C-alpha positions as CSV (number, residue, x, y, z in Angstrom):
1,M,-3.5,6.5,-44.7
2,L,-6.4,6.5,-42.7
3,R,-4.7,3.2,-40.9
4,T,-1.6,5.1,-40.3
5,I,-3.5,8.0,-38.4
6,W,-5.4,5.5,-36.8
7,V,-1.9,3.4,-35.5
8,L,-0.5,7.2,-34.1
9,I,-3.4,7.8,-32.1
10,V,-3.3,4.1,-30.7
11,V,0.2,4.6,-30.0
12,V,-0.4,7.8,-28.0
13,V,-3.7,6.7,-25.9
14,V,-2.0,3.2,-25.2
15,T,1.6,4.4,-24.6
16,L,0.8,7.1,-22.1
17,P,-0.9,5.1,-19.3
18,L,1.1,1.8,-19.8
19,A,4.5,3.9,-19.3
20,T,3.1,5.6,-16.2
21,A,2.2,2.0,-14.7
22,T,5.5,0.8,-15.8
23,L,7.3,3.3,-14.5
24,L,5.3,2.8,-10.9
25,I,5.8,-0.6,-11.0
26,A,9.7,-0.4,-12.0
27,A,10.2,2.0,-9.0
28,I,9.5,-0.9,-6.9
29,R,11.0,-3.6,-8.8
30,S,12.1,-3.5,-12.3
31,T,12.0,-7.5,-12.8
32,S,8.2,-7.6,-12.0
33,P,6.4,-10.0,-14.1
34,W,4.0,-7.4,-14.5
35,I,6.4,-5.5,-16.7
36,D,6.0,-8.5,-19.0
37,R,2.7,-8.3,-19.1
38,I,2.3,-4.5,-19.9
39,T,5.0,-4.7,-22.6
40,R,3.2,-7.7,-24.0
41,T,-0.2,-5.8,-24.0
42,W,1.5,-2.5,-25.7
43,G,2.7,-5.0,-28.0
44,R,-0.3,-6.8,-29.0
45,L,-2.3,-3.6,-29.4
46,L,0.0,-2.0,-31.6
47,V,0.0,-5.1,-33.5
48,A,-3.9,-5.0,-34.1
49,A,-4.0,-1.3,-34.7
50,A,-1.6,-1.7,-37.6
51,G,-4.1,-4.8,-39.2
52,I,-1.3,-7.6,-38.7
53,E,-2.0,-10.9,-38.4
54,L,0.6,-12.4,-36.3
55,R,2.2,-15.7,-36.5
56,T,4.7,-17.7,-34.8
57,E,7.1,-20.9,-35.7
58,N,9.0,-22.9,-33.5
59,M,8.7,-20.7,-30.0
60,D,8.6,-24.3,-28.3
61,V,12.6,-24.2,-28.2
62,L,12.7,-21.2,-25.8
63,Q,12.0,-23.3,-22.5
64,P,10.4,-21.4,-19.4
65,G,13.4,-21.8,-17.0
66,Q,16.0,-20.8,-19.5
67,R,17.4,-17.0,-20.6
68,Y,18.7,-16.4,-24.0
69,V,20.3,-13.8,-26.6
70,L,18.1,-13.4,-29.2
71,I,19.2,-12.4,-32.6
72,A,16.7,-10.7,-34.9
73,N,16.8,-9.3,-38.5
74,H,15.5,-5.4,-38.8
75,S,13.6,-3.7,-41.2
76,S,10.7,-2.3,-39.7
77,Y,9.1,-0.3,-36.2
78,F,6.9,-3.0,-36.1
79,D,9.6,-5.6,-35.5
80,V,9.5,-4.2,-31.6
81,P,5.9,-4.9,-31.0
82,C,5.8,-7.7,-33.1
83,L,8.5,-9.6,-30.4
84,F,6.6,-8.2,-27.6
85,A,3.6,-10.2,-28.6
86,A,5.3,-13.1,-30.1
87,I,7.8,-14.2,-27.5
88,P,7.0,-15.9,-24.5
89,Q,9.9,-15.0,-22.3
90,P,10.8,-11.7,-20.0
91,I,12.7,-9.9,-22.8
92,R,14.6,-6.6,-22.5
93,F,15.8,-4.8,-25.4
94,M,19.0,-3.3,-26.3
95,A,18.0,-0.3,-28.4
96,K,19.1,3.1,-29.4
97,A,20.1,5.7,-26.9
98,S,17.5,8.1,-28.3
99,L,14.2,6.5,-27.6
100,F,15.8,7.1,-24.1
101,R,14.9,10.4,-23.9
102,I,10.9,10.2,-25.1
103,P,9.7,11.6,-22.3
104,F,7.4,8.5,-20.2
105,F,8.0,6.1,-23.1
106,G,11.7,6.8,-22.7
107,W,11.7,7.2,-19.2
108,A,9.7,4.0,-18.6
109,I,11.7,1.6,-20.7
110,G,15.1,2.6,-18.8
111,R,13.0,1.9,-15.3
112,A,12.3,-1.4,-16.5
113,G,15.6,-2.3,-17.3
114,F,15.8,-1.9,-21.4
115,I,19.6,-0.9,-22.0
116,P,20.5,2.1,-24.3
117,V,23.1,1.9,-26.7
118,D,25.2,4.7,-28.0
119,R,27.1,3.0,-30.9
120,K,29.3,6.1,-31.6
121,N,30.6,6.1,-28.0
122,R,32.8,2.8,-27.6
123,R,33.0,3.6,-24.2
124,T,29.5,3.6,-23.3
125,A,28.9,1.0,-25.6
126,V,31.0,-1.7,-23.7
127,K,29.2,-0.4,-20.5
128,S,25.7,-1.5,-21.9
129,F,26.9,-4.9,-23.0
130,E,27.8,-4.9,-19.3
131,L,24.4,-3.7,-18.4
132,A,22.9,-6.5,-20.7
133,A,25.0,-9.2,-18.9
134,D,23.3,-7.9,-15.5
135,R,19.8,-8.0,-17.0
136,I,20.2,-11.3,-18.1
137,R,21.8,-12.2,-14.5
138,K,18.9,-10.7,-13.2
139,G,16.2,-12.9,-15.1
140,N,15.5,-11.4,-18.5
141,T,16.0,-12.7,-22.2
142,I,17.8,-10.3,-24.2
143,V,16.9,-9.1,-27.7
144,V,19.4,-7.7,-30.3
145,F,19.7,-6.3,-33.4
146,P,22.9,-7.0,-34.8
147,E,22.3,-5.1,-37.9
148,E,22.2,-1.8,-35.9
149,G,19.4,-0.1,-37.2
150,R,16.7,-1.0,-40.1
151,S,17.9,-2.6,-43.0
152,R,16.3,-0.2,-46.0
153,E,16.5,-3.1,-48.4
154,R,14.7,-6.5,-47.7
155,T,18.3,-7.8,-47.4
156,M,19.7,-8.1,-44.2
157,K,22.9,-5.2,-43.6
158,P,26.3,-6.7,-42.1
159,F,26.0,-8.2,-38.6
160,Q,28.0,-6.7,-35.6
161,R,30.0,-8.7,-33.3
162,G,28.7,-7.2,-30.0
163,A,25.8,-9.4,-29.6
164,F,27.8,-12.3,-30.0
165,L,30.5,-11.2,-27.6
166,L,27.4,-10.7,-24.8
167,A,26.0,-14.3,-25.5
168,M,29.4,-15.6,-24.6
169,K,30.1,-13.3,-21.7
170,S,26.4,-14.3,-19.9
171,E,27.3,-17.8,-21.3
172,Q,23.7,-17.7,-22.6
173,P,22.5,-19.8,-25.8
174,I,21.7,-17.7,-28.8
175,V,18.6,-18.2,-30.8
176,P,18.7,-16.3,-34.0
177,L,14.4,-15.1,-35.3
178,A,13.5,-14.5,-38.1
179,I,11.0,-12.0,-38.7
180,Q,9.3,-11.8,-41.6
181,G,6.5,-9.4,-43.6
182,T,7.2,-6.1,-41.6
183,Y,8.9,-4.9,-43.9
184,D,5.9,-5.1,-46.3
185,V,3.6,-3.2,-43.2
186,Y,6.3,-0.3,-42.9
187,S,9.6,-0.6,-44.1
188,A,11.9,2.4,-43.7
189,N,11.2,3.6,-46.7
190,A,7.5,3.5,-46.4
191,R,5.3,6.9,-45.9
192,W,2.1,4.7,-44.9
193,I,1.2,1.5,-42.7
194,R,-0.6,-1.6,-45.0
195,A,-2.0,-4.3,-43.1
196,G,-0.6,-8.1,-43.6
197,V,1.0,-11.0,-42.2
198,V,3.7,-11.1,-40.2
199,T,5.9,-14.5,-38.9
200,V,8.2,-14.8,-36.1
201,K,10.3,-17.7,-36.5
202,A,12.7,-19.3,-34.0
203,G,15.8,-21.2,-35.0
204,T,18.1,-23.5,-33.3
205,P,19.3,-22.8,-29.9
206,I,23.4,-22.3,-30.2
207,A,25.1,-23.0,-27.2
208,T,27.9,-20.6,-26.5
209,A,29.3,-22.0,-22.8
210,G,32.8,-22.4,-22.5
211,L,34.0,-21.0,-26.0
212,S,36.6,-18.5,-26.3
213,L,36.7,-14.8,-28.3
214,R,38.1,-16.5,-31.5
215,D,34.3,-18.3,-31.4
216,K,32.6,-15.2,-32.3
217,D,32.8,-14.6,-35.7
218,T,31.8,-18.4,-36.1
219,L,28.5,-17.3,-34.0
220,L,28.0,-14.4,-36.1
221,T,27.8,-16.5,-39.0
222,Q,25.8,-19.5,-38.0
223,S,23.4,-17.1,-36.6
224,R,23.1,-15.1,-39.5
225,A,22.6,-18.4,-41.9
226,Q,19.8,-19.8,-39.8
227,I,18.1,-16.5,-40.0
228,E,18.6,-16.4,-43.9
229,A,17.3,-19.6,-44.3
230,M,14.4,-19.0,-42.5
231,L,13.3,-15.8,-44.6
232,S,13.7,-18.1,-47.5
233,G,11.3,-20.5,-46.2
234,R,13.9,-23.2,-45.2
235,P,13.9,-24.7,-42.1
236,A,17.2,-23.3,-39.5
237,D,19.6,-26.1,-39.9
238,P,21.0,-27.4,-36.7
239,A,23.6,-25.2,-35.0
240,P,26.3,-27.0,-33.0
241,S,28.1,-25.1,-31.0
242,A,31.5,-22.8,-32.5
243,S,33.7,-25.2,-30.8
244,A,34.0,-27.8,-28.2
245,P,34.3,-26.6,-24.8
246,P,37.8,-26.6,-22.9
247,A,38.0,-29.9,-20.9
């Protein structure tokens, strides 16, 4: 219980000044590298407050000059700060719209280019994916949780197809990410936060350039299979393109 109280205190104390700084910087330039430094600092402070020992595997597949659509499993609120701390890229998340209504925090992520998604409204959801494609064009890597919400079990929920349509639209590679350990730190069913080891593993990039809409289910299957393999302790199998690009 004491750890949970401590994390709540850190969230309040850290988020307010960092969100304010983000608002000021984003008012000038929403793609400023200072925003990435702030979000990475926020993530690392929350990870430390929770007593998480964060480990990473295979992050060298993320090339500095390349942008990606990162597909990750989702079982805890700590998935987000762990990814901020682990991913060596200027990342933006697609997140549920209600987060953007939180004072300071929501305002800051909105101005910094994070993308709100209202999954109950198809029209606004389509617009959100157009915004995400625009963020990639501006130089950001996009993180999507295709389960569309935290899983309340250790097994993943079914994946939705939007993230894979985004990857094809932007013609950026997909990289599956397996987040292992956050369920034990603070699952969707937990009351208290517990210290633990969290490992973020990057899989094999999957090319999307030149693919058609009929390939979206193959991309989904390949991404999910890689994440399941990494969560079970097996290396991600090499993932060829869903189909050969047209000549």
